[in-house]
C-alpha positions as CSV (number, residue, x, y, z in Angstrom):
1,X,108.4,-224.4,150.9
2,X,105.8,-224.6,153.6
3,X,107.4,-225.4,156.9
4,X,105.2,-223.7,159.5
5,X,101.7,-222.2,160.1
6,X,102.9,-218.7,159.2
7,X,104.1,-219.7,155.8
8,X,100.9,-221.7,155.2
9,X,98.8,-218.6,156.1
10,X,100.9,-216.5,153.7
11,X,100.4,-218.9,150.9
12,X,96.6,-218.9,151.5
13,X,96.5,-215.1,151.8
14,X,98.5,-214.7,148.6
15,X,96.2,-216.9,146.6
16,X,98.5,-219.9,146.4
17,X,96.3,-222.5,148.0
18,X,95.1,-224.2,144.8
19,X,98.6,-224.8,143.5
20,X,99.7,-226.0,146.9
21,X,96.8,-228.4,147.2
22,X,97.2,-229.8,143.7
23,X,101.0,-230.4,144.1
24,X,100.4,-232.2,147.5
25,X,97.6,-234.4,146.1
26,X,99.7,-235.2,143.0
27,X,102.6,-236.2,145.3
28,X,100.3,-238.5,147.3
29,X,98.9,-240.1,144.1
30,X,102.5,-240.7,142.9
31,X,103.3,-242.5,146.2
32,X,100.1,-244.6,146.0
33,X,100.9,-245.6,142.4
34,X,104.4,-246.7,143.5
35,X,102.8,-249.0,146.2
36,X,100.4,-250.4,143.6
37,X,103.3,-251.2,141.3
38,X,105.0,-253.1,144.2
39,X,101.7,-255.1,144.8
40,X,101.4,-255.9,141.1
41,X,104.9,-257.3,140.9
42,X,104.4,-259.3,144.2
43,X,101.6,-261.3,142.8
44,X,99.8,-261.4,146.2
45,X,96.0,-261.6,146.4
46,X,95.4,-259.9,149.7
47,X,96.5,-256.3,150.5
48,X,96.2,-255.5,154.2
49,X,96.2,-251.8,155.2
50,X,96.7,-250.8,158.9
51,X,97.4,-247.5,160.7
52,X,96.3,-245.5,163.7
53,X,92.9,-243.8,164.0
54,X,92.1,-241.2,161.4
55,X,95.1,-241.9,159.3
56,X,93.0,-242.1,156.2
57,X,92.8,-245.9,155.7
58,X,89.5,-246.0,154.0
59,X,90.2,-243.3,151.4
60,X,93.7,-244.7,150.9
61,X,92.3,-248.2,150.2
62,X,90.0,-246.8,147.5
63,X,92.7,-244.7,145.9
64,X,95.0,-247.7,146.0
65,X,92.3,-249.8,144.4
66,X,92.1,-247.3,141.5
67,X,95.9,-247.6,141.0
68,X,95.6,-251.4,141.1
69,X,93.0,-251.2,138.3
70,X,95.5,-249.1,136.3
71,X,97.8,-252.2,136.6
72,X,95.1,-254.5,135.2
73,X,94.0,-255.9,138.6
74,X,90.5,-256.1,139.9
75,X,90.4,-254.9,143.6
76,X,87.7,-255.5,146.1
77,X,87.9,-253.1,149.1
78,X,86.8,-254.7,152.4
79,X,86.8,-252.6,155.7
80,X,87.4,-254.6,158.8
81,X,85.2,-252.2,160.7
82,X,82.2,-254.0,159.2
83,X,83.2,-257.0,161.3
84,X,82.7,-255.4,164.7
85,X,80.7,-257.6,167.1
86,X,77.4,-256.2,168.2
87,X,77.9,-253.4,170.7
88,X,76.4,-255.4,173.6
89,X,79.2,-258.0,173.0
90,X,82.0,-255.5,172.8
91,X,84.7,-255.9,175.5
92,X,85.2,-253.2,178.0
93,X,88.4,-251.6,179.3
94,X,89.5,-251.2,182.9
95,X,87.4,-248.1,183.2
96,X,84.2,-249.9,182.0
97,X,84.1,-248.2,178.6
98,X,83.7,-250.1,175.4
99,X,87.1,-251.1,174.0
100,X,86.7,-250.8,170.2
101,X,90.4,-251.0,169.7
102,X,91.1,-254.5,170.8
103,X,91.1,-257.5,168.5
104,X,88.3,-259.1,170.5
105,X,86.0,-256.3,169.4
106,X,86.0,-258.0,165.9
107,X,84.3,-261.2,164.8
108,X,87.6,-262.6,163.5
109,X,86.2,-266.1,163.1
110,X,83.6,-264.9,160.6
111,X,86.2,-262.6,159.0
112,X,88.5,-265.6,158.3
113,X,85.6,-267.8,157.2
114,X,84.7,-265.2,154.6
115,X,88.3,-264.6,153.4
116,X,88.8,-268.4,153.1
117,X,85.6,-268.8,151.1
118,X,86.5,-265.8,148.8
119,X,89.9,-267.2,148.1
120,X,88.2,-270.5,147.2
121,X,86.2,-268.7,144.6
122,X,82.9,-268.8,146.5
123,X,80.2,-266.0,146.4
124,X,80.1,-264.5,149.9
125,X,77.7,-261.9,151.5
126,X,79.7,-259.5,153.6
127,X,78.3,-257.8,156.6
128,X,77.8,-254.0,157.1
129,X,78.2,-252.5,160.6
130,X,75.7,-249.8,161.6
131,X,77.6,-247.5,163.9
132,X,74.4,-245.7,165.0
133,X,72.5,-248.9,166.1
134,X,75.7,-250.8,167.0
135,X,74.6,-253.8,165.1
136,X,76.0,-255.9,162.3
137,X,73.6,-256.0,159.3
138,X,73.1,-258.3,156.3
139,X,70.6,-258.1,153.5
140,X,72.2,-255.0,151.8
141,X,73.1,-257.0,148.7
142,X,76.8,-256.8,149.6
143,X,78.0,-259.9,147.8
144,X,81.6,-260.5,146.6
145,X,83.1,-263.2,144.5
146,X,86.7,-263.1,143.2
147,X,88.6,-264.9,140.4
148,X,92.0,-264.8,138.8
149,X,93.5,-261.3,138.8
150,X,91.3,-260.1,141.7
151,X,92.8,-258.6,144.8
152,X,91.2,-258.1,148.2
153,X,92.0,-254.7,149.7
154,X,91.4,-254.9,153.4
155,X,91.8,-252.0,155.8
156,X,91.6,-251.9,159.6
157,X,93.8,-251.1,162.6
158,X,94.7,-254.7,163.2
159,X,95.7,-255.6,159.6
160,X,99.4,-256.0,160.3
161,X,98.7,-258.4,163.2
162,X,98.7,-261.9,161.7
163,X,96.2,-263.0,164.4
164,X,93.5,-261.1,162.4
165,X,94.2,-263.2,159.3
166,X,95.3,-266.4,161.0
167,X,93.8,-268.6,158.2
168,X,95.6,-266.8,155.3
169,X,99.1,-268.0,154.3
170,X,101.9,-265.4,154.6
171,X,102.7,-265.6,150.9
172,X,99.3,-264.3,150.0
173,X,99.6,-261.1,152.1
174,X,101.0,-257.7,151.1
175,X,101.0,-255.3,154.1
176,X,100.8,-251.5,154.1
177,X,101.3,-249.2,157.1
178,X,99.6,-245.7,156.8
179,X,100.0,-242.9,159.3
180,X,99.5,-239.1,159.3
181,X,103.0,-237.9,160.2
182,X,102.6,-234.1,160.4
183,X,105.5,-232.3,159.0
184,X,104.2,-228.8,159.6
185,X,105.4,-226.7,162.6
186,X,103.6,-223.9,164.4
187,X,106.8,-221.8,164.2
188,X,110.5,-222.2,164.3
189,X,110.4,-223.5,167.9
190,X,107.1,-225.4,168.3
191,X,106.1,-228.5,166.3
192,X,102.6,-229.7,165.7
193,X,101.9,-233.0,167.4
194,X,100.8,-235.7,165.0
195,X,98.2,-236.8,167.5
196,X,96.5,-233.4,167.5
197,X,96.1,-233.5,163.8
198,X,94.6,-237.0,164.0
199,X,92.3,-236.0,166.9
200,X,90.9,-233.1,164.9
201,X,90.4,-235.4,161.9
202,X,88.5,-237.8,164.1
203,X,86.3,-235.2,165.7
204,X,85.2,-234.1,162.2
205,X,84.8,-237.6,160.9
206,X,82.9,-239.0,163.9
207,X,80.4,-236.1,163.7
208,X,79.9,-236.5,160.0
209,X,79.7,-240.3,159.7
210,X,79.1,-241.8,163.1
211,X,76.7,-239.3,164.7
212,X,79.2,-238.7,167.6
213,X,79.6,-235.4,169.4
214,X,83.0,-233.9,169.9
215,X,82.9,-234.4,173.6
216,X,82.5,-238.1,173.2
217,X,85.4,-238.3,170.7
218,X,87.7,-236.4,173.1
219,X,86.6,-238.6,176.0
220,X,87.5,-241.7,174.1
221,X,90.8,-240.4,172.7
222,X,93.1,-241.6,175.5
223,X,91.6,-245.1,175.2
224,X,92.1,-244.9,171.4
225,X,95.7,-244.0,171.9
226,X,96.3,-246.8,174.4
227,X,94.8,-249.2,171.9
228,X,97.2,-247.9,169.2
229,X,100.2,-248.4,171.5
230,X,99.2,-252.0,172.0
231,X,97.5,-253.0,168.8
232,X,99.1,-251.0,166.0
233,X,102.5,-249.6,166.6
234,X,104.2,-252.9,167.6
235,X,103.3,-254.3,164.2
236,X,104.3,-251.4,161.9
237,X,107.7,-253.0,161.1
238,X,105.9,-255.9,159.5
239,X,104.8,-253.7,156.6
240,X,106.0,-254.2,153.1
241,X,105.2,-250.5,152.3
242,X,104.5,-247.3,154.2
243,X,102.5,-244.3,153.3
244,X,102.3,-240.8,155.0
245,X,98.7,-239.4,154.6
246,X,99.4,-236.0,156.3
247,X,98.6,-233.0,154.1
248,X,100.4,-229.7,154.9
249,X,97.1,-227.7,154.5
250,X,94.6,-230.0,156.2
251,X,94.2,-228.0,159.4
252,X,93.2,-224.9,157.5
253,X,90.5,-227.0,155.8
254,X,89.3,-228.9,158.9
255,X,89.2,-225.7,160.9
256,X,85.7,-224.7,159.6
257,X,84.3,-228.1,160.5
258,X,86.0,-228.7,163.8
259,X,85.4,-225.3,165.5
260,X,81.6,-225.4,165.6
261,X,81.8,-228.9,167.1
262,X,84.3,-227.8,169.7
263,X,82.3,-224.7,170.6
264,X,79.3,-227.0,171.5
265,X,81.2,-228.4,174.5
266,X,80.0,-226.6,177.6
267,X,82.3,-225.3,180.4
268,X,80.8,-227.8,182.9
269,X,81.8,-230.8,180.7
270,X,85.1,-232.6,181.6
271,X,86.2,-232.3,177.9
272,X,85.9,-228.5,177.9
273,X,89.6,-227.9,178.8
274,X,90.8,-230.0,175.9
275,X,88.3,-228.5,173.5
276,X,89.5,-225.0,174.5
277,X,93.1,-226.0,173.9
278,X,92.2,-227.3,170.4
279,X,90.3,-224.1,169.6
280,X,93.3,-222.0,170.6
281,X,95.5,-224.3,168.4
282,X,93.2,-223.8,165.4
283,X,93.4,-220.0,165.8
284,X,97.0,-220.3,164.4
285,X,95.5,-221.2,161.0
286,X,93.6,-219.2,158.4
287,X,90.6,-221.2,157.4
288,X,90.1,-222.2,153.8
289,X,87.0,-223.6,152.0
290,X,86.9,-227.3,151.2
291,X,85.0,-226.9,147.9
292,X,88.1,-227.1,145.8
293,X,89.6,-230.2,147.6
294,X,89.8,-233.1,145.1
295,X,87.0,-235.6,145.5
296,X,89.4,-238.4,146.2
297,X,91.5,-236.5,148.8
298,X,92.4,-238.1,152.1
299,X,90.5,-235.2,153.7
300,X,87.3,-236.6,152.3
301,X,87.7,-239.7,154.5
């Protein structure tokens, strides 16, 4: 019964937020359980999860892993982001900026070597990428070894592109496409752009987990979206299952985190106009505390 920002604000004002949150989280968990059921019956050993930036791939992969355990499988989540090449080797786009969205930004040779070794039953040390230093790191005791009944759960923007997993037979792959398809409108005449919701998600996430200021995230956003048009959307039809990670109440929760970050952008910065637009957009929503959000929610991503 929540179709627009006004109805969401009324729900929050009337004390209905907890019920709304619990129902939406339960709905998402049910959908994730259905995907786990399909994977179980497929008998495939590698689950590949792809989707545009800030669609919730990491949290989804962990929640899916829990549901796979319910089915008696032993999942091993592996983020493709840990296979970024060192920053000084990252390709640049036509504007001279780092292009983190292209396939060449990943060490796909090492990635395929590790996957092949894992499927052969070998014990493999996986890398961890340090986003602050821009370096791939080992020595963090990140060893994985799989056996019968184990499933590799891999997430990254290129996971539906078979060029990423060129060494893995098609019959071993189960592919999932995840996207945050916003269903909430501002009012009866104005819809909320899915890209605005994802941008706000990314501003909050980048500040919390990657030490990135909001101005930098906004500056990179057009490049990110161009990368999605080229690297993600053309492959979404390859998916065996799809999942919508959008939450009807997420902007009310993210508001308290996004606004201080956006207010830090000065009028003399080129990103100020976009920051001001996003601040006006967030004014439509009553803020709500995040303390009651479930610990496994997509919003925790």
